[in-house]
C-alpha positions in Angstrom: 2.5 26.4 -14.5 4.7 29.5 -15.3 8.1 29.3 -16.0 10.7 29.3 -13.0 12.5 32.3 -14.7 14.5 35.1 -12.3 14.1 38.6 -13.3 17.0 40.3 -13.4 18.3 42.8 -10.9 20.9 45.1 -10.6 22.9 45.9 -7.9 21.2 48.8 -5.4 24.8 50.5 -5.8 22.9 51.4 -8.9 21.3 54.1 -6.9 24.3 56.4 -6.3 24.3 57.3 -9.8 20.8 59.1 -8.7 21.5 59.5 -5.6 24.8 62.0 -5.9 23.8 64.1 -8.5 20.9 65.1 -5.7 23.3 65.3 -3.1 25.5 67.7 -4.7 22.4 70.0 -6.0 21.2 70.2 -2.6 24.8 71.4 -1.5 25.0 74.1 -4.0 21.4 75.5 -3.4 21.7 75.0 0.8 25.7 76.7 0.2 24.0 79.4 -2.4 21.3 80.4 0.0 23.3 81.1 3.2 25.1 83.4 0.9 22.3 85.1 0.7 20.5 84.5 4.6 24.0 84.2 6.3 22.2 84.5 9.7 19.4 82.0 8.8 20.2 79.9 11.7 19.2 82.8 14.4 15.7 81.5 14.0 16.5 77.7 15.6 13.6 78.0 17.5 11.3 78.0 15.0 13.2 75.4 13.0 13.3 73.7 15.9 9.7 73.1 15.7 8.9 72.8 12.1 11.3 69.9 12.6 9.1 68.3 15.1 6.1 69.0 13.1 7.8 67.5 10.4 8.6 63.6 12.2 5.3 63.9 13.7 3.8 64.0 10.2 5.7 61.6 9.3 4.5 58.6 12.1 0.7 59.0 10.0 1.7 57.5 6.9 -0.2 56.0 3.9 1.7 53.2 2.7 1.4 52.3 -1.8 3.0 49.1 -2.6 4.6 49.4 -5.8 6.4 46.9 -6.3 9.2 45.5 -3.6 8.9 49.6 -2.7 6.9 51.5 -1.3 5.7 55.3 -2.3 4.7 57.0 0.8 2.0 59.5 1.0 2.0 61.1 4.6 0.6 64.2 6.5 4.4 65.5 5.5 3.1 68.1 3.3 1.4 70.0 5.9 4.7 71.1 8.0 6.1 71.4 4.5 4.2 74.2 3.4 4.1 75.8 6.5 8.3 75.4 6.6 8.4 77.0 3.1 6.1 80.1 4.6 7.3 80.6 7.7 11.2 79.6 7.1 14.3 81.2 5.0 15.7 78.7 2.4 18.7 77.5 4.4 16.6 76.8 7.6 14.2 74.9 4.8 16.2 72.9 3.3 18.5 72.2 7.0 15.0 71.2 8.4 14.0 68.5 5.5 17.2 67.2 5.4 17.3 66.5 9.0 14.0 65.5 10.0 14.7 63.0 6.8 17.4 61.4 8.6 15.8 60.9 11.6 12.9 59.1 10.1 14.9 56.7 8.1 17.1 56.2 11.1 14.1 55.6 12.7 12.8 52.7 10.4 16.2 51.2 10.1 16.2 51.8 6.6 19.3 50.1 4.4 22.2 52.5 3.8 22.2 52.6 0.4 18.2 53.3 -0.1 18.3 55.7 3.4 21.1 58.1 1.5 18.6 58.8 -1.4 15.8 59.1 0.2 17.6 62.1 2.1 19.3 63.0 -1.0 15.8 63.6 -2.4 14.1 65.2 0.0 16.9 67.3 0.4 16.6 68.0 -3.6 12.8 68.5 -3.2 13.2 70.7 -0.8 15.6 73.1 -3.0 13.6 72.7 -5.5 10.7 74.0 -3.9 12.5 77.0 -2.6 13.6 78.0 -5.8 10.4 77.9 -7.5 9.2 80.2 -4.9 12.2 82.4 -5.2 11.6 82.4 -8.9 7.9 83.2 -8.8 6.7 86.9 -7.2 7.4 87.7 -3.4 5.2 86.2 -0.9 3.3 88.7 0.5 0.7 87.9 3.4 -1.8 84.8 3.4 -4.1 85.7 0.2 -4.8 83.6 -2.6 -1.5 84.6 -4.8 0.4 82.8 -1.4 -1.8 79.4 -1.9 -0.4 79.8 -5.7 2.9 80.3 -5.3 3.0 77.9 -2.5 1.1 75.0 -4.6 3.1 75.3 -6.8 6.1 75.2 -5.4 4.9 71.8 -3.4 3.6 70.0 -6.7 7.0 70.7 -8.7 8.8 69.0 -5.2 6.4 66.5 -5.4 6.6 66.1 -8.9 10.3 66.1 -8.8 10.7 63.2 -6.2 8.3 61.3 -7.9 10.1 61.4 -11.3 13.4 60.6 -9.2 12.2 57.3 -7.1 10.8 56.2 -10.7 14.2 57.0 -12.2 16.5 55.0 -9.3 14.0 52.5 -9.2 14.2 51.8 -13.2 17.9 51.4 -12.6 17.9 48.8 -9.6 14.9 47.0 -10.3 14.2 47.8 -14.7 12.0 49.9 -16.5 8.7 47.9 -15.9 9.5 49.1 -12.1 9.7 53.2 -12.9 7.2 52.3 -15.1 4.8 51.1 -12.0 5.6 53.6 -10.2 4.5 56.2 -12.5 1.2 54.4 -13.4 0.5 54.7 -9.5 0.9 58.3 -9.2 -2.5 60.0 -9.4 -4.1 59.0 -6.1 -1.1 59.7 -3.9 -0.8 63.1 -5.8 -4.6 63.8 -4.9 -3.9 62.9 -1.1 -0.9 65.0 -1.6 -3.1 68.3 -2.7 -5.6 67.3 -0.2 -2.6 68.2 2.1 -1.4 71.0 0.4 -4.6 72.5 1.0 -4.6 71.4 4.6 -1.2 73.8 4.9 -2.5 76.7 3.4 -5.8 76.8 6.0 -2.8 76.4 8.6 -0.8 79.4 7.8 -4.3 81.8 6.7 -5.1 80.8 10.7 -2.2 81.3 11.8 -1.7 84.7 9.6 -4.6 85.9 11.7 -3.5 84.4 15.3 -0.7 82.4 17.3 -3.3 81.7 18.9 -4.5 79.3 16.4 -1.7 76.9 17.5 -3.9 75.2 19.2 -7.1 75.1 17.7 -4.7 73.1 14.6 -2.4 71.1 17.2 -6.3 69.7 17.9 -7.2 69.1 14.2 -4.4 67.8 13.3 -4.2 64.6 15.3 -8.0 64.6 14.2 -6.5 64.4 10.7 -3.7 61.7 11.6 -6.6 59.8 13.4 -9.6 59.7 10.6 -6.8 59.5 8.1 -5.3 56.3 10.2 -8.9 55.1 10.5 -10.1 55.6 7.0 -6.9 53.4 5.7 -7.5 50.7 8.5 -11.2 50.8 6.7 -9.9 50.5 3.2 -7.2 47.9 4.3 -9.7 46.2 5.6 -12.3 46.0 2.3 -9.2 45.7 0.5 -8.1 42.8 2.0 -12.2 41.2 2.3 -12.5 41.8 -1.4 -9.3 40.1 -2.3 -9.7 37.3 -0.2 -13.1 36.8 -1.7 -11.4 36.9 -5.2 -8.6 34.5 -4.2 -11.2 32.1 -2.9 -13.3 32.1 -6.1 -9.8 32.0 -8.4 -9.0 28.5 -6.4 -12.5 27.2 -5.9 -11.8 27.2 -10.0 -8.3 26.1 -10.4 -9.0 22.5 -10.4 -6.4 20.0 -9.8 -2.3 20.4 -7.6 -0.5 21.6 -11.0 -2.8 24.9 -11.4 -3.1 25.4 -7.8 0.5 27.2 -7.2 0.1 29.2 -9.9 -3.5 30.6 -8.8 -2.4 30.6 -4.9 1.0 32.4 -4.4 1.0 35.4 -6.6 -2.3 36.4 -5.2 -1.7 35.3 -1.6 1.5 37.6 -1.9 -0.1 40.3 -3.1 -2.8 40.1 -0.8 -0.6 39.4 2.3 2.2 42.4 0.7 4.8 40.3 1.4 8.4 39.6 -0.8 7.7 35.5 -0.8 4.8 33.4 -0.9 5.3 29.6 -0.4 3.6 26.8 -0.9 4.9 23.4 0.5 2.8 20.0 0.5 4.6 16.5 1.7 4.6 13.9 -0.1 1.5 11.4 0.5 1.1 8.0 -1.7 1.9 8.8 -5.4 2.0 12.3 -4.7 5.3 13.9 -4.8 6.6 16.3 -2.3 6.1 20.1 -3.7 7.4 23.5 -2.7 6.6 26.4 -4.8 7.0 29.7 -3.9 6.5 33.2 -6.1 9.0 36.0 -5.0 7.1 40.1 -5.8 10.5 40.0 -8.7 9.2 37.2 -10.2 6.6 35.9 -12.8 7.4 32.4 -12.4 7.9 30.5 -9.6 10.4 29.4 -7.5 11.6 26.1 -6.8 13.0 27.1 -3.2 12.0 28.9 0.2 14.1 30.3 2.4 11.6 29.9 5.5 14.0 28.5 8.3 13.4 24.7 8.5 13.0 25.2 12.1 9.5 27.4 11.9 8.0 25.1 9.0 8.8 21.8 11.7 7.1 23.8 14.4 4.4 24.1 12.2 4.0 21.1 11.1 4.4 19.4 14.4 1.8 21.3 16.0 -0.7 21.3 13.6 -1.0 25.1 14.4 -0.2 28.6 12.8 3.6 29.6 13.8 3.8 33.5 13.6 7.3 35.1 14.1 8.0 39.1 14.3 9.0 42.1 15.7 4.9 42.4 16.4 4.3 38.2 16.2 5.9 37.4 19.6 4.2 33.8 20.1 7.3 31.9 19.0 9.9 34.7 20.2 12.0 31.7 20.8 12.2 31.1 16.9 14.0 35.4 16.3 17.2 33.6 16.7 15.9 31.3 13.5 14.9 34.1 11.4 17.8 36.5 12.4 20.4 33.5 10.5 18.1 33.6 7.9 18.2 37.1 7.6 14.4 36.7 7.4 12.2 39.9 8.6 9.4 38.2 9.8 7.4 34.9 8.8 3.9 33.1 9.2 3.8 29.4 8.4 -0.2 28.1 8.5 -1.0 24.2 8.2 -2.5 22.8 5.9 -5.5 20.7 7.2 -7.1 17.2 5.3 -9.1 16.2 8.8 -6.8 15.6 11.5 -4.0 15.1 8.7 -1.5 17.8 8.1 -0.8 17.7 4.2 1.3 21.0 3.7 1.7 24.8 4.9 0.8 28.0 3.6 3.7 30.5 4.2 4.8 34.1 4.1 8.0 35.5 3.9 8.8 39.4 5.2 5.9 41.9 4.9 7.4 44.4 2.1 8.0 48.2 3.9 10.6 49.7 6.1 8.0 50.0 8.7 5.8 46.9 8.5 5.7 43.5 9.9 3.1 41.1 10.1 0.4 41.7 12.4 -2.4 39.1 14.3 -4.8 40.4 12.1 -2.3 39.4 8.9 -2.3 35.7 10.5 -6.3 35.4 10.6 -6.1 36.5 6.3 -3.6 34.0 5.8 -5.5 31.6 8.1 -8.7 31.8 5.8 -6.6 31.3 2.8 -5.1 28.3 4.0 -8.5 27.1 4.9 -9.5 27.4 1.4 -6.4 26.2 0.1 -6.7 22.9 2.0 -10.0 22.3 0.4 -8.9 22.8 -3.0 -6.0 20.6 -2.7 -7.9 17.7 -1.3 -10.5 18.2 -3.4 -8.4 18.1 -6.2 -6.9 14.7 -5.4 -10.2 13.7 -4.8 -11.2 14.7 -8.4 -7.3 12.9 -9.7 -8.5 9.1 -7.1 -11.8 9.2 -8.8 -10.6 9.9 -12.4 -7.7 7.5 -11.6 -9.9 5.0 -10.3 -12.2 5.5 -13.8 -9.4 4.6 -15.8 -7.7 1.9 -13.7 -8.3 -1.9 -12.2 -8.6 -1.2 -8.3 -7.7 -4.6 -7.9 -4.7 -4.6 -10.0 -4.0 -0.9 -10.4 -3.6 -1.9 -14.2 -5.6 0.4 -16.4 -8.9 -0.6 -16.9 -11.3 -1.1 -20.5 -11.8 2.5 -20.8 -7.9 3.6 -20.6 -6.9 0.8 -23.2 -9.7 1.0 -25.7 -8.5 5.2 -25.3 -4.7 4.2 -25.2 -5.6 2.1 -28.2 -7.3 4.7 -30.5 -4.2 6.5 -29.7 -1.8 3.6 -31.1 -3.8 3.3 -34.3 -3.6 6.8 -35.5 0.5 7.0 -34.9 1.1 3.5 -36.0 4.1 4.0 -38.8 3.7 2.1 -42.1 5.9 -1.1 -41.2 4.6 -1.8 -38.2 1.0 -3.4 -36.8 -0.6 -3.0 -33.3 -1.0 -5.9 -31.8 -3.8 -6.5 -28.7 -2.9 -10.0 -26.8 -5.4 -10.7 -24.5 -4.7 -13.7 -21.3 -7.4 -15.4 -20.3 -6.5 -17.3 -17.0 -7.9 -20.9 -16.7 -8.9 -22.0 -13.0 -9.4 -18.5 -11.6 -12.9 -19.4 -11.0 -12.0 -23.2 -9.1 -9.6 -20.7 -6.9 -12.3 -18.5 -6.3 -14.6 -21.5 -5.5 -12.1 -23.2 -3.6 -10.0 -20.9 -1.5 -12.3 -18.2 -1.3 -12.6 -14.4 -3.3 -9.4 -12.9 -1.3 -7.1 -16.0 -3.0 -8.9 -15.4 -6.6 -8.2 -11.6 -6.1 -4.4 -12.7 -4.9 -3.7 -14.6 -8.0 -4.8 -12.1 -10.3 -3.2 -9.4 -8.8 0.3 -12.1 -9.2 -0.7 -12.9 -12.8 -1.2 -8.9 -13.3 2.5 -8.5 -11.7 4.0 -11.6 -13.8 2.5 -9.7 -16.8 4.1 -6.5 -16.4 7.4 -8.1 -15.6 7.1 -10.0 -19.3 5.4 -7.4 -21.2 8.4 -5.0 -21.7 8.8 -1.4 -21.5 6.6 -0.3 -24.5 3.9 -1.8 -24.0 0.4 -1.3 -22.2 -1.0 -3.9 -19.8 -4.8 -3.9 -18.7 -7.5 -5.8 -17.0 -10.4 -5.4 -18.9 -12.5 -8.6 -17.1 -12.5 -10.6 -14.2 -9.8 -13.0 -15.5 -8.9 -11.3 -18.9 -5.9 -9.5 -19.0 -4.4 -7.5 -22.6 -1.4 -6.6 -23.6 -0.9 -3.5 -26.0 2.0 -3.3 -28.2 3.7 -3.0 -31.5 5.2 -5.0 -33.7 6.7 -5.6 -37.4 4.5 -8.1 -38.8 1.4 -10.3 -38.0 3.4 -13.8 -37.9 6.1 -11.8 -34.9 2.9 -11.4 -33.1 2.2 -15.2 -33.1 5.4 -15.8 -32.1 5.8 -13.4 -29.1 2.1 -14.5 -28.0 3.3 -17.9 -27.4 6.5 -17.0 -25.9 5.1 -14.5 -23.1 2.2 -17.4 -22.5 5.2 -19.6 -22.0 6.7 -17.0 -19.4 3.5 -16.9 -17.8 3.0 -20.5 -17.1 5.0 -22.1 -14.2 3.7 -22.2 -10.5 2.1 -18.5 -8.8 2.4 -18.5 -4.7 -1.8 -18.2 -3.4 -1.7 -18.1 0.6 0.0 -21.7 1.0 -0.3 -23.6 -2.5 1.6 -23.1 -5.1 -0.5 -23.8 -8.5 0.1 -24.3 -11.9 -1.8 -21.6 -13.5 -2.1 -21.6 -17.6 -3.8 -18.8 -19.9 -5.1 -18.8 -23.3 -3.7 -16.1 -25.4 -5.9 -14.2 -28.3 -4.3 -12.5 -30.5 -5.4 -9.2 -32.9 -4.0 -6.7 -34.8 -4.7 -3.5 -36.5 -5.4 -3.0 -39.5 -6.2 -6.2 -40.2 -8.1 -7.4 -37.7 -10.4 -3.9 -37.3 -10.2 -0.9 -37.4 -11.0 0.5 -34.1 -10.3 -0.5 -30.6 -13.5 -2.2 -29.5 -13.3 -4.7 -32.8 -10.3 -5.2 -31.9 -10.8 -5.9 -28.2 -13.9 -8.5 -29.5 -12.1 -10.4 -32.0 -8.8 -10.8 -29.8 -11.6 -11.9 -26.9 -13.1 -14.6 -29.8 -9.8 -15.9 -30.6 -8.9 -16.1 -27.1 -11.8 -18.2 -27.0 -10.9 -20.4 -29.8 -7.6 -21.0 -28.6 -8.7 -22.7 -24.8 -9.4 -26.0 -26.9 -5.9 -25.8 -28.5 -3.2 -27.7 -26.8 -0.7 -24.5 -27.6 -2.7 -22.0 -26.5 -2.9 -19.4 -29.0 -5.1 -18.0 -31.5 -4.8 -15.6 -34.2 -7.9 -14.3 -34.7 -9.7 -15.3 -38.6 -12.9 -14.5 -39.7 -14.5 -17.6 -39.8 -14.6 -17.3 -35.7 -16.5 -14.3 -35.6 -19.1 -15.1 -38.1 -19.3 -18.4 -36.1 -20.1 -16.6 -32.8 -22.3 -14.3 -34.4 -24.2 -17.0 -35.9 -24.9 -18.5 -32.5 -26.1 -15.4 -31.1 -28.6 -15.2 -33.8 -29.7 -18.9 -33.1 -30.4 -18.4 -29.7 -33.9 -17.5 -29.7 -34.8 -20.2 -32.6 -33.1 -22.9 -30.5 -35.3 -22.2 -27.5 -38.4 -22.5 -30.2 -36.5 -25.6 -31.8 -36.7 -27.3 -28.0 -40.3 -26.3 -27.8 -42.0 -27.6 -30.8 -39.7 -31.3 -30.2 -37.8 -29.4 -33.8 -34.3 -31.2 -33.0 -33.7 -34.4 -34.4 -32.1 -37.2 -32.2 -29.4 -39.6 -35.2 -27.9 -42.8 -34.0 -24.4 -44.0 -34.3 -24.0 -47.4 -34.1 -21.0 -49.1 -31.6 -19.6 -52.6 -32.5 -17.0 -55.1 -30.8 -14.3 -55.0 -32.4 -13.2 -58.9 -31.7 -16.8 -59.7 -33.2 -18.4 -57.4 -34.9 -21.7 -57.7 -32.6 -23.8 -54.3 -32.4 -24.0 -53.9 -29.0 -25.5 -50.0 -28.9 -25.4 -46.8 -30.3 -24.5 -43.3 -29.0 -27.2 -40.8 -29.7 -26.8 -37.7 -31.0 -28.2 -34.8 -31.3 -28.5 -32.6 -34.7 -30.5 -29.5 -35.7 -31.6 -28.8 -39.3 -32.0 -24.8 -38.7 -34.8 -23.1 -41.3 -32.7 -20.4 -42.7 -29.2 -21.5 -41.6 -29.5 -24.9 -42.7 -27.8 -28.1 -40.6 -26.2 -26.0 -37.4 -23.3 -28.0 -36.0 -23.5 -29.3 -32.6 -21.4 -27.6 -31.1 -22.3 -24.5 -31.7 -25.9 -25.1 -30.5 -24.6 -26.6 -27.6 -22.6 -23.9 -26.9 -25.7 -21.6 -27.2 -28.0 -23.8 -25.2 -24.9 -24.2 -22.2 -25.0 -20.0 -22.1 -28.7 -19.7 -22.1 -30.0 -22.3 -19.8 -31.4 -24.3 -22.3 -28.9 -27.3 -22.0 -31.5 -29.6 -19.4 -33.9 -29.3 -22.1 -31.8 -30.0 -24.5 -30.7 -32.9 -22.7 -33.5 -34.1 -22.0 -34.7 -34.1 -25.6 -31.7 -36.6 -26.0 -31.7 -39.0 -23.5 -36.0 -39.0 -23.3 -36.0 -40.3 -27.2 -32.9 -42.8 -26.9 -34.7 -44.5 -24.2 -37.9 -44.6 -26.2 -36.0 -45.9 -28.7 -34.3 -48.5 -26.7 -37.7 -49.3 -25.5 -38.8 -50.1 -28.9 -35.7 -52.0 -29.6 -36.1 -54.4 -26.7 -40.0 -55.3 -27.8 -38.8 -56.3 -31.0 -35.8 -58.4 -29.7 -33.0 -56.7 -30.4 -31.7 -54.8 -27.1 -29.5 -52.0 -27.7 -27.9 -50.0 -25.2 -28.0 -46.5 -25.9 -24.6 -43.4 -24.4 -25.8 -39.8 -24.2 -23.1 -36.9 -24.2 -23.6 -35.3 -20.7 -22.0 -31.4 -20.2 -20.2 -31.3 -17.0 -22.5 -28.0 -16.8 -25.6 -30.8 -16.4 -23.6 -32.9 -13.8 -23.5 -29.9 -11.6 -27.3 -29.7 -11.1 -27.9 -32.5 -8.5 -31.7 -33.1 -9.6 -30.0 -34.8 -12.5 -29.9 -38.2 -11.2 -33.7 -38.2 -9.5 -34.7 -37.1 -13.5 -32.6 -40.2 -14.9 -34.5 -42.4 -12.3 -37.7 -41.1 -13.4 -37.1 -41.0 -17.2 -36.0 -45.1 -16.4 -38.8 -45.8 -15.2 -41.3 -44.1 -17.4 -39.8 -46.1 -20.4 -39.3 -48.9 -18.8 -35.2 -49.6 -19.6 -32.8 -51.1 -17.2 -30.5 -48.7 -15.6 -27.9 -50.7 -17.4 -28.4 -50.4 -20.8 -27.8 -46.4 -20.4 -24.1 -44.6 -20.8 -23.2 -41.5 -20.1 -20.2 -40.2 -22.1 -18.2 -36.9 -19.9 -15.8 -35.1 -21.8 -12.7 -35.6 -20.3 -10.9 -32.1 -20.6 -14.3 -30.6 -19.3 -15.1 -32.2 -16.3 -11.1 -32.1 -15.1 -11.8 -28.3 -14.2 -15.0 -29.3 -11.9 -13.5 -33.0 -10.7 -14.7 -32.2 -6.7 -18.0 -30.5 -8.1 -19.4 -33.8 -10.1 -18.2 -36.8 -8.3 -20.9 -36.5 -6.2 -23.7 -36.7 -9.1 -21.3 -39.5 -11.0 -21.6 -41.2 -7.4 -24.9 -41.1 -7.6 -25.5 -42.2 -11.4 -23.7 -45.2 -10.4 -25.5 -46.0 -7.8 -28.4 -45.8 -9.9 -27.0 -48.9 -12.2 -26.0 -46.8 -15.5 -22.6 -46.7 -16.9 -20.1 -43.9 -16.8 -17.7 -43.2 -19.9 -15.1 -41.1 -20.0 -15.0 -39.3 -23.2 -12.4 -38.0 -25.4 -10.1 -39.3 -23.4 -6.0 -38.6 -23.7 -6.7 -34.8 -24.4 -6.5 -33.5 -21.2 -4.3 -33.2 -18.8 -3.1 -35.3 -16.4 -5.6 -37.6 -17.5 -4.4 -41.0 -16.1 -4.0 -39.9 -12.4 -7.4 -39.3 -11.7 -9.0 -42.6 -13.7 -8.7 -44.5 -9.9 -10.8 -41.1 -8.4 -13.8 -41.5 -11.2 -16.1 -44.0 -10.7 -16.5 -44.9 -14.6 -16.7 -47.6 -16.4 -15.7 -47.3 -19.9 -12.8 -44.7 -21.3 -13.4 -44.0 -25.0 -10.2 -42.9 -26.4 -10.5 -39.6 -28.5 -10.5 -39.9 -32.7 -8.0 -37.2 -33.1 -5.2 -40.6 -32.0 -6.8 -43.2 -33.3 -7.3 -41.9 -37.0 -3.8 -41.0 -36.7 -2.5 -44.1 -35.2 -1.9 -45.9 -38.2 0.6 -43.2 -40.0 1.5 -41.7 -36.6 3.9 -43.8 -33.9 3.3 -41.2 -31.3 -0.5 -41.8 -31.8 -0.3 -45.3 -31.6 1.9 -44.8 -28.7 -0.6 -43.3 -26.9 -3.4 -45.5 -27.9 -2.1 -48.3 -27.1 -0.9 -47.2 -23.5 -4.6 -46.2 -22.9 -6.0 -49.9 -24.1 -3.3 -51.1 -21.5 -4.1 -49.4 -18.5 -7.8 -49.1 -18.6 -8.1 -52.9 -19.2 -5.5 -53.2 -15.9 -8.2 -50.6 -14.3 -10.8 -53.0 -15.5 -12.7 -50.4 -18.0 -14.1 -51.0 -21.3 -12.1 -49.2 -23.8 -14.2 -47.8 -26.8 -12.6 -46.2 -29.8 -14.1 -43.5 -31.7 -12.9 -42.1 -35.2 -12.8 -45.9 -36.6 -12.2 -45.2 -40.6 -10.3 -47.8 -42.0 -9.5 -51.2 -41.9 -5.6 -51.3 -40.8 -7.0 -48.9 -37.9 -9.5 -51.4 -37.2 -6.8 -54.1 -37.0 -4.7 -52.2 -34.9 -7.2 -51.7 -32.5 -8.5 -55.1 -32.9 -4.9 -56.6 -31.9 -4.3 -54.2 -28.9 -7.0 -55.7 -27.2 -9.6 -53.1 -27.6 -13.0 -54.0 -27.3 -15.8 -51.7 -28.7 -15.4 -49.4 -32.0 -17.3 -46.3 -32.9 -16.5 -44.4 -36.6 -17.4 -44.0 -40.3 -16.2 -47.1 -41.4 -19.3 -49.2 -39.3 -21.9 -46.1 -40.4 -22.4 -42.4 -40.2 -24.8 -41.3 -37.4 -28.2 -41.8 -38.9 -31.8 -40.5 -38.1 -33.5 -43.4 -36.3 -35.8 -44.3 -39.9 -32.3 -44.9 -41.6 -30.9 -46.6 -39.0 -34.0 -48.9 -39.2 -32.5 -49.6 -42.9 -29.2 -49.9 -41.7 -29.9 -52.8 -39.3 -31.8 -54.9 -41.9 -28.7 -54.3 -45.0 -25.8 -54.6 -42.6 -26.6 -56.7 -40.1 -27.9 -60.2 -39.7 -29.2 -61.8 -36.3 -27.0 -64.5 -34.9 -27.3 -66.6 -31.7 -25.2 -65.8 -28.7 -25.1 -67.8 -24.5 -26.3 -64.7 -23.7 -29.0 -64.4 -26.9 -29.9 -63.2 -30.0 -27.4 -60.2 -31.4 -27.1 -58.5 -34.0 -23.7 -59.0 -35.9 -22.3 -56.8 -39.2 -22.2 -58.6 -42.4 -18.9 -57.3 -44.0 -17.5 -54.0 -43.1 -16.3 -52.1 -46.7 
């Protein structure tokens, strides 16, 4: 936007520096010619006629606007030429001076300007008389006379133009005077035509005074023609300017550039001293008030429009025009007088039925000029285009804002975050890192499913507000996914980022009110930093997301990215197609890990575990291909493969008088499939295996998030007769409170506690508490991760019933398991039948 500097303007009193010399010069000339023509006043009748003609000619004036003033080119050259020919010099000077006084009084011109114009006219008449006196005497109405009179009028005309340029340079600056001189050729041409007309009148009158009648008719016709031409050209100019203005408005594009494009052109088009644009505050758009003034190149943060006029227009939604020729709101004239405003037009800017602002013009330039109804129509046309431009620019801005912001939370979206990160890495200082913290909200899906998406949106909005509050002023907070938020900031070092992420996560934790409920919401935070973890925004966000996924299984919930996370993710992506092929071709193996009673070392069963030897990547970790199976829809086939192989071997062991139960791991995703119990029943029937010989192990941390949804499937499986076990017990939240709700038969203590119980009193206390509580609930306790005799003795002392771990055996394929049976176990007869007993544990 243009600067709002105010042009330096001198006092109008400087005009007297030109006015006084002109007046003195005119008085000296009048006195000199009075001496030469002492009886000049006796021809008063001719002077009176010239005076009347001069006043009449001034009515048909054509105005050329130059800056704030109006340069007039009227028909006054016609009576001026006639007076110069027929009147004596003193009468000539007197008539022109008195006629100018009357014209200025009629126009209510300010005093300083009035006396300048009077002095200029008197001095101009004096110059013309001096030129005539200096040239040969006028004789008749022939060409010689034409040349003398034309020369006298030309000198007088240019003399007055230079006087006008001089006074404007003194009052308004050199540029204003230059504007006068640069715009003098068209008026000079019209003045020349007027002089020629005057000479024609002289020729006609010299032949007969009866020509006066014809000349009056001709003069009247000339006035009408000139006025018609002036109106025609004015309308043509107005249409052209309106077209150019609408084109400029259309190209302006935004609210910010619209005032610069609009106001200067509107002021020039309407020939107004002021043009003002006012836009009401609306949403995130503040109030805007800017004014273009004729003397200022920039825009001003002010308006002289009386507030009552604007309020009337905004309230009524209608144009309000107040002025001498605009009587539609005459009751507001006192407000204009109080504000020292001549006339004003206020047009409301409308968007549909809503008034969004106003376009205003104040003070039509020119002493005898005021706004008319035609001007109001022009301004209404321009205002309609301006209103559309404002609305379109705001629509474009809203679309641009929506393209870079999340609509629900108002936070920057992924695109905006990427752009901001790109700028951040460019201006990073040497002693700092650019940090990307990705917050993954836990439990948002549960809120959507149980309370509806409206509640889920409310939760996300609350998370966004809380994250804004804790991120700090130098951070950018954005939402890049359904329940994923990003915070980007600068830190001193990578180590400091982990501490910062941990602090922010702790501040994020705590109850959040959603509807009438108060929920405990947790987050997992992934951390990536530039330049250590990536050189571009996309890479940083991707690696922060990988770290956040890894953080979900950590008790403290914060993970700094490291290359192993990406290599695992890439590896998982690469094996997706191979896994499908392996399942179709039955290329996955099932391993078996023995389960032993701790009291008497009886082999009671095995856990069935899937293993995959990839032809290219080698052995693939179970957690990798199980995760791939979950995300690619192959989990059901994988579970069926393991369960079918386990049931087949169970049938074989029963036929060989070595009955062993089997345990199969189930994902929560499998339990969400209502068809799974029917599938289990069909497989049990097909293999002839009793349901009691099958145990399904469900991971406790995974089940906690979907307790209500998996319970129906659990009850159906229990009713089928299979045993249910809670796997990885102790690693989830609020584990003990759920034991009484779940239809389970067994608790399997997580190996992280079992392996540490011999050296860590905390782990020992947890295992002891789980064993004690499980026995109170009548549940079988299985300890996984038994790897030492000391651990075995401690578990046996606590009353743990079954153990599983490397102390007994690693997971083995079927052939090696058979060899292990023969080498490590021996038959033993019990009241319930023959079982296999471990010979020794070494």
